[in-house]
C-alpha positions in Angstrom: 120.7 100.5 73.5 122.9 98.2 74.6 125.4 96.5 72.4 124.3 93.1 73.5 120.8 94.3 73.0 121.7 95.0 69.7 123.0 91.1 69.2 120.1 90.0 70.4 118.1 92.3 67.8 120.8 90.5 65.6 119.9 87.7 65.9 116.6 87.0 63.8 118.5 89.3 60.8 121.3 86.8 60.6 119.0 83.5 61.0 116.7 85.1 58.0 119.8 85.9 55.9 121.2 82.3 56.9 117.9 80.5 55.9 117.9 81.4 52.2 120.6 78.9 51.7 121.4 77.1 55.2 119.0 74.4 54.0 122.0 73.8 50.9 124.9 74.3 52.9 124.0 71.3 55.2 123.3 69.3 52.4 126.3 69.4 51.1 128.9 69.7 53.9 127.0 67.5 56.6 124.9 64.9 54.7 127.7 63.4 52.4 130.3 62.5 55.2 128.0 61.5 57.5 126.4 59.0 54.9 130.3 57.7 53.2 131.5 57.6 57.0 128.5 55.4 58.5 128.9 53.1 55.6 132.3 52.6 54.9 132.6 52.0 58.9 131.1 48.3 58.5 133.4 46.6 56.5 136.0 47.9 58.7 134.3 46.6 61.6 133.8 43.3 59.7 137.4 43.3 58.4 138.9 44.6 62.1 140.5 41.4 62.8 142.3 40.9 59.4 143.5 44.8 59.3 145.0 44.2 62.9 143.3 47.0 64.3 141.5 45.5 67.6 141.7 47.2 71.2 143.8 45.5 73.8 141.9 44.8 77.0 144.1 47.0 79.4 143.7 47.9 82.8 142.1 51.1 82.0 139.6 50.1 79.1 135.8 50.3 80.1 135.5 47.4 77.7 134.7 43.5 78.5 135.4 42.5 75.0 137.6 42.9 72.1 136.9 46.4 69.8 137.6 47.5 66.6 139.7 50.2 66.5 139.7 51.5 62.8 137.0 54.6 63.4 139.5 57.2 62.1 139.5 55.3 58.2 135.6 56.1 58.2 135.9 59.4 59.8 139.3 60.2 57.1 136.9 58.4 54.3 133.8 61.0 54.8 135.9 63.7 55.5 137.9 63.5 51.8 135.6 61.5 49.9 133.0 64.9 50.3 136.3 67.3 49.4 136.9 65.4 46.3 133.4 65.4 45.2 133.1 69.1 45.7 136.4 69.9 44.7 135.1 68.4 41.2 131.9 69.9 41.5 133.1 72.9 42.2 135.6 73.0 39.1 132.3 72.4 36.7 130.0 75.0 38.5 132.0 77.9 38.1 131.5 76.7 34.2 127.8 75.5 34.4 125.0 78.0 34.3 122.1 75.4 34.5 124.1 74.1 37.5 124.5 77.8 38.9 120.8 78.0 38.4 120.1 75.1 41.2 122.2 77.1 43.9 121.1 79.6 45.6 121.7 82.8 44.5 124.0 83.8 46.9 126.5 81.3 46.6 126.9 81.9 43.2 129.3 84.7 43.6 131.7 82.6 45.9 132.7 80.1 43.4 135.5 81.5 42.3 136.9 82.0 45.7 136.2 78.6 47.3 138.0 76.9 43.6 140.9 79.6 44.3 141.2 78.1 48.2 141.1 74.4 47.2 145.1 74.3 46.7 145.0 75.1 50.7 142.3 72.8 51.3 144.1 69.8 50.1 147.4 70.8 51.4 145.5 70.5 54.6 144.3 67.6 54.0 147.3 66.1 53.2 148.7 67.0 56.7 145.7 64.9 58.1 146.0 62.0 55.8 149.3 61.7 57.5 148.3 62.0 60.8 145.5 59.4 59.8 148.3 56.7 58.4 150.5 57.6 61.8 147.8 57.0 63.7 146.4 53.7 62.2 149.8 52.4 62.5 149.7 53.2 66.2 146.6 51.6 66.8 148.4 48.8 64.8 151.3 47.9 66.5 152.3 50.9 68.1 154.5 54.1 67.6 157.7 55.4 69.9 156.2 58.2 71.3 158.9 60.6 70.3 158.4 59.5 67.0 154.8 60.1 66.9 155.3 63.5 68.3 158.2 64.4 66.2 155.7 63.6 63.2 152.9 66.0 65.0 155.0 69.0 64.9 156.8 68.3 61.3 153.2 68.5 60.6 152.1 71.4 62.7 155.5 73.6 61.5 154.8 72.8 57.6 151.0 74.1 58.5 152.6 76.8 60.1 155.8 78.1 58.4 154.5 76.8 54.8 151.1 77.6 54.8 151.0 80.6 56.5 148.2 79.8 58.7 148.9 81.2 62.2 146.5 82.6 65.4 145.5 85.6 65.8 146.9 86.6 68.9 147.6 90.1 68.7 150.8 90.0 70.0 153.0 91.5 67.2 155.8 89.1 67.8 156.0 86.7 64.9 158.0 84.4 66.1 155.9 83.7 69.5 152.8 83.9 67.3 153.9 80.7 65.1 155.6 79.1 67.8 152.3 79.2 69.8 150.5 78.0 66.5 152.3 74.8 66.3 151.8 74.0 70.0 148.4 74.6 69.3 148.1 71.9 67.0 150.0 69.2 68.7 148.2 70.1 72.1 144.4 69.7 69.9 145.5 66.9 68.3 146.8 65.1 71.9 143.8 66.4 73.7 141.5 65.0 71.3 143.6 61.5 71.2 143.5 61.2 75.3 139.9 62.1 75.6 138.9 59.3 73.2 138.1 56.6 76.7 134.6 56.6 76.6 131.5 55.1 73.6 130.8 58.1 72.0 132.7 60.9 74.4 135.6 62.2 72.3 133.2 62.0 68.7 130.6 63.9 70.7 132.7 66.6 72.1 134.1 67.5 68.8 131.2 67.2 67.0 129.5 69.8 69.4 132.9 72.0 68.6 133.1 71.8 65.4 129.0 72.6 65.0 129.5 75.6 67.4 132.6 77.3 65.5 131.1 76.5 62.5 128.1 78.6 63.7 130.8 81.3 64.7 132.1 81.5 61.3 128.8 81.7 59.7 128.1 85.2 62.3 131.3 86.6 61.9 132.1 87.9 58.5 135.2 87.9 57.0 136.7 91.9 57.2 137.8 91.4 53.4 134.9 90.8 52.0 131.7 91.4 54.4 130.7 87.7 54.0 130.3 84.7 56.5 133.6 82.7 56.6 132.4 80.3 54.4 135.2 78.1 53.5 136.3 77.7 57.2 132.2 76.8 58.3 132.4 74.2 55.2 135.4 72.4 56.6 133.9 72.6 60.0 130.4 71.5 58.9 132.1 68.4 56.7 134.0 67.5 59.8 130.9 67.6 62.1 129.0 65.5 59.4 131.3 62.8 59.5 131.7 62.5 63.1 127.3 61.9 63.2 128.3 59.3 61.0 130.8 57.9 63.2 128.9 58.0 66.4 126.1 56.1 64.6 129.0 52.7 65.1 130.6 54.3 68.4 127.3 55.1 70.2 126.9 52.7 73.7 127.5 50.1 73.7 130.2 50.7 70.7 130.7 48.8 68.1 133.7 50.5 66.8 136.5 53.2 68.5 138.0 56.6 67.1 141.6 55.2 67.8 144.6 57.0 67.2 143.8 57.6 63.3 140.5 59.2 63.9 141.6 61.4 67.4 144.7 62.8 65.7 143.1 63.9 62.4 140.2 65.3 64.3 142.3 67.4 66.7 144.6 68.5 63.7 140.9 69.8 61.6 140.0 71.6 64.3 143.0 73.3 64.9 143.9 74.3 62.1 140.1 75.5 60.8 140.6 77.7 64.1 143.6 79.2 62.6 142.3 79.8 59.4 139.5 81.9 61.1 139.3 85.6 62.0 137.6 86.8 64.7 137.8 90.4 63.4 134.3 90.5 62.8 132.7 93.6 60.8 134.4 96.3 61.6 134.2 96.9 65.6 137.4 96.2 67.5 136.9 92.8 69.4 140.1 91.5 70.3 139.0 89.3 72.8 137.0 87.0 70.1 140.3 85.5 69.4 139.3 83.7 73.3 136.3 81.8 71.9 138.6 78.4 70.5 139.5 78.5 74.2 136.2 78.7 75.2 134.8 76.1 73.1 138.1 73.9 73.9 137.6 74.3 77.8 136.9 70.9 78.2 139.2 68.6 76.2 142.3 71.3 77.3 140.6 70.8 81.3 141.0 67.1 80.5 144.4 67.2 79.4 146.0 69.4 81.4 144.6 67.6 84.5 145.7 63.6 83.4 149.0 65.0 83.0 149.3 66.9 85.8 148.0 63.4 87.6 150.6 61.5 86.2 153.5 64.1 87.0 152.5 64.4 91.0 152.3 60.1 90.9 155.8 60.1 88.7 153.9 57.8 85.9 154.8 58.1 82.5 153.0 60.7 80.3 152.1 58.5 77.5 150.6 55.5 79.3 146.9 55.5 79.5 145.2 55.3 82.5 142.0 55.9 84.4 142.5 59.2 85.9 140.9 61.6 82.4 138.0 63.7 83.7 135.0 61.1 82.5 136.5 58.4 84.8 137.0 60.6 87.7 132.7 61.4 87.7 132.5 57.3 87.0 134.3 57.4 90.5 132.3 60.3 92.1 129.1 57.8 91.3 128.1 58.5 87.6 127.4 56.5 85.3 129.4 56.1 82.4 126.5 57.2 80.0 125.6 60.0 82.3 129.1 60.9 82.9 129.6 61.5 78.3 126.4 63.5 78.8 127.7 65.9 81.4 130.8 66.6 79.4 128.3 67.1 76.5 126.6 69.5 78.5 130.2 71.2 79.8 131.3 71.6 75.8 128.1 72.7 75.2 127.8 75.1 77.7 131.5 76.6 76.5 130.3 76.7 72.9 127.4 79.3 73.6 129.1 81.4 75.2 131.8 81.5 72.2 129.5 82.0 70.2 127.9 84.8 72.3 132.0 86.0 72.9 132.4 86.9 69.2 129.4 89.4 68.7 129.5 91.6 72.0 131.9 94.1 73.2 134.7 93.9 75.9 132.6 94.8 79.1 129.7 91.7 78.2 132.6 89.6 76.9 134.6 89.7 80.8 130.9 88.2 81.8 131.2 85.7 78.9 134.4 84.3 80.0 133.4 84.5 83.5 130.8 81.9 83.2 133.0 79.6 81.0 135.8 80.0 84.2 132.7 80.0 86.9 131.5 76.2 84.9 135.3 74.8 85.5 135.6 75.8 88.7 132.4 74.2 89.4 134.0 70.9 88.2 136.8 71.2 90.1 134.7 71.7 93.4 132.6 68.7 91.9 135.9 66.7 92.1 137.6 68.1 94.9 134.8 65.6 96.9 136.2 62.5 95.2 139.9 64.0 95.8 139.1 64.0 99.6 137.2 60.9 99.6 140.9 59.4 98.1 142.8 61.1 101.0 140.4 59.5 103.3 
């Protein structure tokens, strides 16, 4: 029997094991941030003018009226509020048998391990808070782009050099791996920021990515414990839940935008979660699994790279927004804004499913999976080339 066949046969077993506690896990990681974010954004919307958080009407905007920019405040409250409640709950649950009796039995032994990682969690959230404040300040009055990048690199360096998180790159050269890790964090921060250009786009894509990578973490055991990577999965699921609450307000026509405060935070947390994860699997060598983050991030990275390329080619500033994004180019091809967003969702979900399979199969099948992702991106390029030829004519 091939390894790929064994993977497909293993899925029902994994789902059976997960079904014992997955409902409880989703209830404590997805529902609270969703509710907190959704409710907190109502007062942010009402007081947006007083807070100075209104999107300026610019040439690249797709809206015809001023719209609040404070979505990042609600996303931050949903994430930090949930982890604050969770930290207190874990502290008491470790010494409260009556609380433990209401939890799935498989989760009780993990309480001490979760508590031991609380310090790292709050250090990561502190970095996210710095970026949220930076983004909200940028939304309100603007921040010099070089100062903005300096702060992003400083926070990324703190995570990599101060906390010891880094890419699993199998390179063996520490300084290069650390440098790549810092660039990875800063790159994802800006990729989500650049993707935030249509209603529901950045938030929806980020939700798909967070949900996909949480699934990967639950299906990829930690080699040290042989248990699913609950800690990283929980972080991603909380991000996922908060984004769902935000999308309630950001669905077309958007009542509020994510703003820099939200996009910086989401890009940072997704990037750090992938650095905290391990893709080694359950004993079988799968070095190709490290490409899973690149697969799931294919669309935001494609958008960022092509936009920067267009701006460089046309001699324009790299930091000034425009209508050269992937979503805008799809609209130029004849799609409606909603169709463009749904198309990007579909491509992201396809790449996400490929990332899940990639972490579970050997090298031969992994090459095929990566080929699917490459073919998907090439298909996008071919479709876009139609618009490029029209522009040249």
